[in-house]
Structure formats: structure tokens, C-alpha cells
C-alpha positions in Angstrom: -42.1 162.3 -27.4 -40.0 159.0 -26.8 -39.8 156.7 -29.9 -39.2 153.0 -28.9 -38.7 150.3 -31.5 -40.5 146.9 -30.8 -38.5 143.8 -32.0 -40.0 141.0 -34.3 -40.3 138.6 -31.4 -41.4 140.9 -28.6 -44.9 141.0 -27.1 -47.2 139.0 -24.8 -49.5 137.6 -27.7 -47.1 137.6 -30.6 -44.2 134.9 -31.3 -42.1 134.3 -34.2 -39.8 131.5 -34.3 -36.4 131.9 -35.8 -35.7 129.1 -38.5 -32.6 131.1 -40.2 -32.0 132.2 -43.7 -33.5 129.8 -46.3 -33.2 130.0 -50.1 -35.8 128.5 -52.6 -35.9 128.1 -56.0 -38.6 129.4 -58.0 -41.7 127.4 -57.6 -40.2 125.1 -54.9 -41.7 124.5 -51.3 -40.4 124.0 -47.8 -41.6 122.5 -44.8 -39.7 123.0 -41.3 -40.2 121.3 -37.9 -40.0 124.1 -35.6 -40.4 122.3 -32.3 -41.1 118.6 -31.0 -41.8 117.7 -27.4 -43.6 115.1 -25.2 -45.9 115.7 -22.3 -48.2 113.7 -20.0 -51.7 114.1 -20.8 -55.3 113.3 -19.3 -58.2 112.1 -21.7 -61.4 113.4 -19.9 -64.7 114.7 -20.8 -65.9 118.3 -20.8 -69.5 119.8 -20.9 -70.1 123.6 -20.9 -73.8 124.7 -20.6 -74.3 128.5 -21.6 -76.1 131.1 -19.9 -79.6 132.2 -20.2 -79.1 135.8 -22.2 -80.7 138.8 -20.6 -82.5 139.7 -24.0 -84.3 136.3 -24.1 -85.3 136.4 -20.6 -86.8 140.1 -20.8 -88.4 139.4 -24.2 -90.3 136.4 -23.1 -91.4 138.2 -19.6 -92.1 141.5 -21.6 -94.1 140.0 -24.4 -94.8 136.3 -23.3 -93.5 135.3 -26.6 -90.3 134.0 -28.2 -88.0 131.0 -27.0 -88.5 129.9 -23.3 -85.8 131.6 -21.3 -85.3 128.3 -19.3 -84.6 125.3 -21.3 -86.4 122.4 -20.8 -84.8 118.9 -21.0 -82.0 120.5 -23.2 -79.4 118.1 -24.2 -75.9 119.9 -24.2 -72.8 118.9 -26.1 -70.1 116.6 -24.5 -66.7 116.6 -25.9 -63.7 114.3 -25.3 -60.7 116.3 -24.7 -57.0 116.0 -24.1 -55.7 118.2 -21.2 -51.9 118.8 -21.0 -49.2 121.0 -20.5 -47.2 122.8 -23.3 -43.9 120.8 -23.5 -42.0 123.3 -25.8 -39.8 126.1 -24.3 -41.8 128.7 -26.5 -45.5 129.4 -26.9 -47.7 127.5 -29.0 -49.9 129.8 -31.2 -53.3 129.3 -32.6 -53.3 126.8 -35.2 -55.2 123.3 -36.1 -54.4 120.4 -33.8 -54.9 116.9 -35.1 -55.1 113.9 -32.9 -54.2 110.3 -33.7 -53.7 107.2 -31.9 -51.5 104.1 -33.3 -51.8 105.8 -36.7 -55.4 106.5 -36.7 -57.0 109.5 -37.0 -59.2 110.5 -33.9 -60.2 114.1 -34.5 -59.2 117.8 -35.3 -59.9 121.1 -33.7 -58.2 124.5 -32.9 -55.3 124.8 -30.4 -55.4 128.4 -29.0 -52.6 130.3 -27.9 -50.7 128.6 -24.8 -47.6 129.9 -23.1 -44.7 127.6 -22.4 -45.6 125.4 -19.5 -49.2 126.4 -19.4 -52.1 124.1 -19.6 -53.9 123.4 -22.8 -57.2 121.5 -23.6 -57.9 120.3 -26.9 -61.3 119.1 -27.9 -61.0 115.9 -29.9 -64.6 114.8 -30.6 -68.0 114.7 -29.4 -68.9 111.8 -26.8 -72.3 110.5 -27.9 -72.2 107.7 -25.2 -72.4 110.2 -22.2 -75.2 112.4 -22.2 -75.9 115.7 -20.1 -79.3 117.0 -19.8 -80.3 120.5 -18.1 -83.7 121.7 -16.8 -84.4 125.1 -15.5 -87.8 126.6 -13.9 -88.9 129.5 -12.0 -90.3 128.5 -8.4 -93.7 129.7 -7.5 -93.9 132.9 -5.6 -91.4 135.7 -4.9 -88.9 135.4 -2.1 -88.0 137.8 0.8 -85.7 140.4 -0.4 -82.1 141.0 1.0 -82.0 144.6 0.0 -84.0 147.4 -1.6 -82.8 149.7 -4.3 -84.4 153.3 -4.6 -84.2 155.2 -7.9 -81.1 156.7 -6.9 -79.5 153.5 -6.8 -78.8 153.2 -3.1 -79.6 150.5 -0.9 -82.2 151.1 1.9 -83.4 149.1 4.9 -86.4 146.9 4.4 -88.3 147.5 7.3 -91.6 145.9 6.0 -89.9 142.4 5.8 -92.0 141.3 2.8 -91.5 140.4 -0.7 -90.4 143.7 -2.5 -90.1 145.0 -5.8 -86.8 146.8 -6.9 -86.7 149.9 -9.1 -83.2 150.4 -10.9 -82.2 154.1 -11.9 -81.0 153.7 -15.6 -84.5 152.7 -17.2 -86.9 153.2 -14.3 -88.2 149.5 -14.7 -89.3 147.4 -12.0 -87.7 144.1 -11.2 -88.5 141.2 -8.8 -86.2 138.7 -7.4 -87.0 135.1 -8.0 -85.7 131.9 -7.1 -84.6 129.6 -10.1 -84.7 125.7 -9.6 -82.4 124.0 -11.8 -81.2 120.3 -12.5 -78.4 118.7 -14.4 -78.7 115.0 -15.2 -75.5 112.9 -16.5 -75.9 109.5 -17.9 -72.6 107.5 -18.4 -73.9 104.8 -21.0 -70.3 103.5 -21.4 -68.9 100.3 -19.9 -66.2 102.3 -18.0 -65.8 104.9 -15.5 -65.4 108.3 -16.9 -64.1 111.6 -15.6 -66.4 114.6 -16.7 -66.1 118.3 -16.0 -69.5 120.4 -15.9 -69.4 124.0 -16.4 -72.7 125.9 -15.8 -73.0 129.5 -16.5 -75.7 131.5 -14.7 -77.1 135.1 -14.4 -77.6 135.1 -10.7 -76.3 134.7 -7.2 -77.0 133.1 -3.8 -76.2 129.8 -5.0 -77.3 126.5 -3.1 -76.8 123.0 -3.9 -76.5 119.4 -2.5 -73.4 119.0 -4.5 -71.4 122.1 -4.1 -69.4 123.2 -7.0 -66.4 125.5 -7.8 -67.9 129.1 -7.9 -66.4 132.0 -9.8 -68.1 135.3 -10.3 -67.1 136.4 -14.1 -69.0 139.6 -14.0 -70.6 141.8 -11.1 -73.7 143.9 -11.4 -73.7 147.1 -13.5 -76.4 149.6 -14.4 -76.9 147.6 -17.7 -77.0 144.1 -16.3 -78.6 143.6 -12.9 -77.4 140.0 -12.4 -74.1 138.8 -11.7 -72.6 136.4 -14.2 -71.4 133.6 -12.4 -69.5 130.1 -13.4 -70.1 126.7 -11.7 -67.8 123.8 -12.3 -68.3 120.3 -11.0 -65.7 117.5 -11.6 -67.6 114.2 -11.6 -66.7 110.3 -12.0 -69.8 108.4 -12.9 -69.5 104.7 -13.1 -70.6 102.3 -16.0 -74.3 102.8 -16.5 -74.7 105.3 -13.6 -76.9 108.2 -13.6 -75.9 111.3 -11.7 -78.2 114.2 -10.8 -77.4 117.7 -9.6 -80.1 119.8 -8.0 -79.2 123.3 -7.3 -81.2 126.8 -7.0 -79.9 130.3 -7.5 -81.6 134.0 -7.6 -82.0 136.4 -10.0 -83.5 139.6 -10.9 -86.6 139.6 -13.5 -88.2 142.3 -15.2 -91.8 142.5 -13.4 
């Protein structure tokens, strides 16, 4: 077996900054500035709307009790954030970050590991003057299926061309494919134009919207999770007093 010694400053997720040898008297303290730099930044708004959990969805469909899996008129947190690149020649490790302007305290949050030159986003404070409201509901009636999955997990041809139930192998449960109609409403109550990034997480696919977002598949279907986890992103710039509405729909498997 080959042995290899790892240096104290080695590794993709660890960093120790050398400060040289120091001597302290008993009971004394020392504060050191280990780095300093400046960077251009953007002051923008961000809102992240979470995914509807599979557990909440199945509990509601199986038992008709518990919290509604689709949120009605839920107000989401909007954060004012600073977005910039690490200007230091070494990584910024996880630590508290304090934001001030002209000597005044604006907010404090956690700054997470960021490599040299990488982009960093620091939430400063909640934006109370910009509101984001999300709604979702099931569309009446099933939809035409795009595939049938038999108990062995194989895809077979749908010759009947009619709404079909799907049976998956892992637990023998039956699922139907359902269209979800969703809406996000953004209200800018400020007297100035704002930039806001909306991130919406969904469990589903076959996405459709008039204002198309940036789409990223976070997790594909598995034997334990029949819906793809998908991330949707919009960059919006509502004018003072303007209300923007994003209507979209997607499909997901629901226990029948």
C-alpha cells in the first residue's frame, strides 16, 4: 500500500492561510487582516420558490388530508442580494458577511465557500417592497400519455391513444399523468425599476410558458422518484408600480 502525506494547505474544499509565526503573552489577543480586495458588484433581488414534496403530494392524494400539495396564493421571500466575484487570490471560506454603506449597517448573512475569481451571492436583507405570490392547481381531466410503463419497467407502445394509467415496478402503485397550471405574480411597489431573479423548483417535466425561463434538470426519474426535479429561472425587470404575471404549466405523475 502506498502512503501519501497531505499538506496542511491541500484539498479542493479546505484552505489554511499562512500568517507566519506569532508570539502572544498569556491572556493577550490578536486580530489579523489576512486579505483585502475590491470588486464590482450588482445589487439585485432574488426569490426562490421551493418544490412541492413528494411526501406531501402522496399524503394528500392517498388520505385527502394534510396540507394542500399546491400552494394557493403563497407569498415567497424576496431577498436583496449582492452579486460579485471573489477578488482575492485565494478562496473565501464559509464565514459571516457584514454589509455596510457609508458606515451604516445594512445586513448580515453567511458567505459560503467561494474559489478565487468565482461568483458569490450574499443575501443582505428581505425586500418588503417587492412581493412574489405563487399559485398552482391541477387541471381538470387526465391528459394523453406519451408512454406506458409496464410492471417490468419497460416502455410499450400506446396503441389505444387514450388516457392511460401507469404502473411502476417498485411498489406496484398506479399513477396518472396530470397537468399542473401555475402562476407567479411579481409586484414592484418601489418607486424605481428593479432587477429580480425568480427561481422555481418543480417536480415534473414537459414545461410550457409564454415567458420561457432557463430550464435545468436537477434530478432524473428513479425507481423511488417518478418525477424529474427541474429548476426554472427568470430574470425580470419590473418598472415602478408594475405587476408582472408568469403563467406556465407542466406535467407530473400523481398516485392514482
